[in-house]
C-alpha positions in Angstrom: -19.7 9.5 22.0 -19.2 7.1 19.1 -20.2 9.8 16.6 -17.7 12.3 18.1 -14.9 9.8 17.9 -15.8 9.0 14.3 -15.8 12.7 13.3 -12.5 13.2 14.9 -11.1 10.2 13.2 -12.4 11.4 9.8 -10.9 14.8 10.4 -7.5 13.2 11.2 -7.6 11.0 8.1 -8.5 13.9 5.9 -5.8 16.1 7.3 -3.3 13.3 6.7 -4.6 12.9 3.1 -3.9 16.6 2.5 -0.5 16.4 4.0 0.5 13.4 1.9 -1.0 14.8 -1.3 0.7 18.2 -1.1 4.1 16.9 -0.1 4.6 16.9 -3.9 5.5 20.4 -4.8 6.3 19.9 -8.5 2.8 19.7 -10.0 2.6 21.9 -13.1 -0.5 23.8 -14.2 -0.4 23.2 -17.9 -2.3 24.9 -20.7 -5.5 23.4 -22.2 -5.1 21.5 -25.5 -7.3 19.4 -27.5 -4.3 17.5 -28.8 -5.8 16.4 -32.1 -2.4 15.2 -33.3 -2.7 12.4 -30.8 -5.7 10.9 -32.7 -3.9 10.4 -36.0 -3.2 6.7 -35.4 -6.5 5.9 -33.9 -8.5 3.5 -36.2 -11.6 5.7 -36.0 -9.7 8.8 -36.9 -8.0 7.2 -39.9 -11.4 6.2 -41.2 -13.0 9.6 -40.3 -10.5 12.4 -40.6 -11.3 15.9 -39.4 -13.2 17.8 -42.0 -14.0 21.3 -40.8 -15.4 20.2 -37.5 -14.8 22.3 -34.3 -12.3 20.5 -32.1 -14.8 19.6 -29.4 -17.3 18.3 -31.9 -14.7 16.2 -33.6 -13.4 14.7 -30.4 -16.9 13.9 -29.3 -17.6 12.3 -32.6 -14.4 10.1 -32.3 -15.5 9.0 -28.8 -18.9 7.9 -30.2 -17.1 6.0 -33.0 -14.9 4.3 -30.4 -18.0 3.3 -28.4 -19.4 1.7 -31.6 -16.2 -0.5 -32.0 -14.0 -0.3 -28.9 -12.4 -3.7 -29.7 -10.8 -1.9 -32.7 -9.7 1.1 -30.6 -8.1 -1.2 -28.0 -6.9 -3.7 -30.6 -3.3 -4.1 -31.6 -0.6 -6.1 -33.4 1.2 -8.4 -31.1 4.8 -7.4 -30.5 7.5 -9.7 -31.9 10.4 -8.3 -29.8 9.7 -9.6 -26.3 13.0 -9.8 -24.3 13.4 -10.9 -20.7 16.8 -9.7 -19.3 18.0 -9.0 -15.8 14.5 -9.5 -14.4 12.8 -7.0 -16.8 10.6 -7.8 -19.7 11.0 -5.3 -22.5 9.1 -4.8 -25.8 8.1 -2.0 -28.0 4.5 -0.8 -27.5 2.2 -1.2 -30.5 1.1 2.4 -29.8 3.8 4.8 -31.0 4.3 8.2 -29.4 6.8 11.0 -30.1 8.8 9.8 -27.0 11.2 6.9 -27.6 11.5 6.3 -23.9 7.7 5.8 -23.6 7.6 3.5 -26.6 9.7 0.9 -24.9 7.6 -1.0 -22.4 9.3 -2.2 -19.2 7.7 -4.8 -16.9 9.6 -6.1 -13.8 9.3 -9.9 -13.5 8.7 -11.7 -10.2 8.5 -15.4 -11.0 7.0 -17.9 -8.6 8.4 -21.4 -8.2 6.7 -23.6 -10.9 3.8 -25.6 -9.4 4.1 -29.3 -8.9 0.6 -29.7 -10.3 -2.1 -27.5 -11.7 -1.9 -24.5 -14.0 0.8 -21.9 -13.9 -0.7 -18.6 -12.5 0.4 -15.0 -13.1 -0.9 -11.5 -12.7 -0.1 -8.2 -14.4 0.2 -5.5 -11.8 -0.6 -1.9 -12.7 0.7 0.7 -10.2 -0.9 4.0 -9.3 -0.4 7.4 -11.1 3.2 8.8 -10.5 4.3 5.6 -8.8 8.1 5.2 -8.5 9.8 2.3 -10.2 9.9 0.2 -7.0 6.2 0.8 -6.0 4.2 -2.4 -5.3 7.3 -4.5 -5.7 6.9 -5.9 -2.1 3.3 -7.0 -3.1 4.8 -8.7 -6.2 7.3 -10.6 -4.1 4.6 -11.6 -1.7 2.5 -13.0 -4.5 5.5 -14.9 -5.9 5.9 -16.6 -2.5 2.3 -17.6 -2.7 2.9 -19.3 -6.1 1.5 -16.5 -8.3 4.1 -14.9 -10.6 3.8 -11.1 -11.0 4.6 -8.9 -14.0 4.8 -5.3 -12.7 4.3 -3.0 -15.8 5.5 0.5 -15.9 2.6 2.6 -17.1 2.9 5.0 -20.0 5.1 8.0 -19.2 6.2 6.5 -15.8 9.6 5.7 -14.3 11.6 3.8 -17.0 9.3 5.3 -19.7 9.3 9.0 -18.6 10.4 11.5 -21.2 13.5 13.5 -20.1 11.4 16.7 -20.1 9.2 15.5 -17.2 9.5 15.2 -13.5 6.1 13.6 -13.0 4.0 11.4 -15.3 1.9 14.4 -16.4 1.3 13.1 -19.9 -0.7 10.2 -18.6 -3.5 12.4 -17.2 -3.6 16.0 -18.1 -5.5 19.0 -19.6 -4.5 17.7 -23.0 -7.7 15.9 -23.9 -6.5 13.5 -26.7 -3.1 12.8 -25.2 -4.8 11.6 -22.0 -7.0 9.3 -24.1 -4.0 8.0 -26.1 -2.1 7.2 -22.9 -5.1 5.2 -21.7 -5.3 3.3 -25.0 -1.6 2.6 -24.8 -1.8 1.4 -21.2 -4.6 -1.0 -22.0 -2.8 -2.4 -25.1 0.5 -2.7 -23.3 -1.2 -4.8 -20.6 -2.7 -7.0 -23.2 0.7 -7.5 -24.7 2.0 -8.6 -21.3 -0.7 -11.2 -21.3 0.5 -12.4 -24.7 4.0 -12.9 -23.3 2.7 -14.7 -20.2 0.7 -17.1 -22.4 3.7 -17.6 -24.7 5.8 -18.9 -21.7 3.2 -21.3 -20.5 0.9 -19.4 -18.0 -2.7 -20.6 -18.1 -4.5 -18.7 -15.3 -4.1 -14.9 -15.7 -5.2 -11.9 -13.6 -4.7 -8.2 -13.2 -4.1 -6.1 -10.1 -4.6 -2.4 -10.6 -4.3 0.5 -8.1 -5.9 3.9 -8.6 -5.2 5.0 -12.2 -3.8 1.4 -12.8 -7.2 0.2 -11.6 -9.0 2.1 -14.3 -6.6 0.7 -16.9 -7.0 -2.8 -15.6 -10.8 -2.5 -15.8 -10.6 -1.4 -19.5 -8.2 -4.2 -20.2 -10.5 -6.8 -18.7 -13.5 -5.5 -20.6 -11.5 -6.1 -23.9 -9.6 -9.3 -23.1 -11.3 -12.6 -22.3 -8.0 -14.1 -21.0 -8.3 -12.3 -17.6 -9.9 -14.6 -15.1 -9.5 -12.6 -11.9 -9.4 -8.9 -11.2 -8.3 -6.8 -8.2 -9.3 -3.2 -8.4 -7.6 -1.3 -5.6 -9.6 2.0 -5.6 -12.4 2.0 -8.2 -14.5 4.7 -9.9 -17.0 5.1 -12.7 -15.4 7.8 -14.8 -12.0 9.4 -15.3 -13.6 12.8 -15.9 -15.3 12.7 -12.5 -12.1 11.7 -10.7 -10.1 14.5 -12.4 -12.9 17.0 -11.6 -13.4 16.1 -8.0 -10.1 14.6 -6.8 -7.6 16.3 -4.5 -4.5 15.2 -6.5 -5.9 16.6 -9.8 -6.9 20.1 -8.6 -4.2 21.5 -10.8 -5.6 19.8 -13.9 -9.2 20.9 -13.1 -7.8 24.5 -12.7 -7.1 24.5 -16.4 -10.0 22.3 -17.7 -12.8 24.3 -16.0 -11.7 27.4 -18.0 -12.8 25.5 -21.2 -15.2 22.7 -20.3 -17.7 21.8 -17.6 -18.0 18.3 -16.2 -20.7 17.1 -18.6 -18.7 18.1 -21.6 -15.5 16.5 -20.2 -17.4 13.3 -19.7 -18.4 13.4 -23.4 -14.9 14.0 -24.7 -13.5 11.2 -22.4 -16.4 8.8 -23.0 -14.1 6.2 -24.6 -11.8 5.9 -21.6 -14.5 5.8 -18.9 -14.9 2.4 -17.2 -18.6 2.8 -16.6 -19.2 2.8 -20.3 -18.0 -0.7 -20.7 -20.2 -2.5 -18.2 -21.8 -4.8 -20.8 -18.4 -5.9 -22.1 -17.0 -6.3 -18.5 -20.0 -8.4 -17.3 -19.9 -10.6 -20.4 -16.3 -11.8 -19.5 -17.7 -13.6 -16.4 -14.6 -13.3 -14.2 -14.1 -12.9 -10.5 -13.4 -9.4 -9.1 -12.3 -7.8 -5.9 -13.3 -4.1 -5.5 -11.4 -2.2 -2.8 -12.2 1.4 -1.8 -11.8 3.7 1.2 -14.3 5.5 3.3 -12.5 8.9 3.2 -11.0 8.9 -0.2 -10.2 12.5 -1.4 -9.0 11.4 -4.9 -11.5 8.7 -5.9 -14.6 10.1 -4.1 -16.4 7.2 -2.3 -19.7 7.9 -3.9 -18.2 7.0 -7.2 -16.8 3.8 -5.8 -20.2 2.9 -4.3 -21.8 3.5 -7.8 -19.4 0.9 -9.2 -20.3 -1.6 -6.5 -24.0 -1.0 -7.0 -23.7 -1.7 -10.7 -21.8 -5.0 -9.9 -24.6 -6.0 -7.6 -27.3 -5.0 -10.0 -25.7 -7.0 -12.8 -25.0 -10.0 -10.6 -21.2 -9.9 -11.1 -19.2 -12.5 -9.1 -17.4 -10.0 -6.8 -16.2 -9.1 -3.4 -16.1 -5.7 -1.8 -13.6 -4.4 0.8 -14.1 -1.0 2.4 -11.2 0.3 4.5 -11.4 3.2 7.0 -8.8 5.5 5.4 -8.2 7.6 2.3 -6.5 7.3 -1.0 -3.0 8.2 0.2 -3.3 6.8 3.7 -4.0 3.4 2.1 -0.3 3.3 1.3 0.7 3.9 4.9 0.8 1.6 7.9 -1.2 -0.2 9.0 -3.5 0.0 5.9 -0.9 -1.0 3.4 -0.6 -4.4 5.2 -4.3 -4.8 5.5 -4.9 -4.2 1.8 -2.0 -6.4 0.9 -3.6 -9.2 2.8 -6.9 -8.8 1.0 -5.3 -8.7 -2.4 -3.0 -11.8 -1.8 -5.7 -13.9 -0.1 -8.2 -13.2 -2.9 -5.8 -14.1 -5.6 -4.6 -17.2 -3.8 -8.2 -18.4 -3.4 -9.5 -17.6 -6.9 -6.7 -17.5 -9.5 
């Protein structure tokens, strides 16, 4: 009887996932591109320009070079033009792209009342892929009421930063191999710039909260920035390539990719943006982490999330795991959005 109810419940959740996922009818199947022009400003490419290599061989070589010095790849010059006006922090990203909208970072500011004693606390919040401009703002307001200021960054190619030619944030993750990597690099660096600003205005305890794609970016930022003391990864996975290959919401990207690459080759050319490849750096930071995943996720397959958790346990990372009985999209629906909000807020209140 219990097994029958569980199977029915799973079928209901999966049907709901498909309904929520495919309400979006503006996904575009784009052509495959290596996008080598996006590598021109990468430190490794400046030092090792293409010299007769086939595109795949060259991109694989660049990935290996990044793995040899990822601090350089995710390094940057601190912006000097921070401006907080009308509740939005703006500054120019150290990573320049051909799109002026994308080059100006926007981060919505939700300040908490200054504490009477103890350190000032803040988190940088990274939304999910294709999040609208007001997504996660309720969570930010809740954190502010708990005494934790929140800086909700707009990810590259999203909302305020979306080029006029787009309806969706397609350039953040796509079948353009190097543009996807460049967007990831930009996101990580922009988050680190937000930490610079928070430090400059007196915040001492800093954390990150990332959801879905934002979770992957948050992990990479933590692996490369010792200032982050507490992490919340809302959805977690080992590898961007696996998510794109297996996920329901990226079927249109795989449709193009699989005509040119298999999964193993995709992993090689996206090695430098795969969270699983930075375990040593992540563990060395010695921070506290909350990993949240869902039992019936059709976008971040649960087996990938369980691999992340197994690695954390194996490496004795200070962490907590929450598994919710829903899927990727249904986590944003009632009642699950309130449950996950409680877990995020309570963890940060206790540990930041």
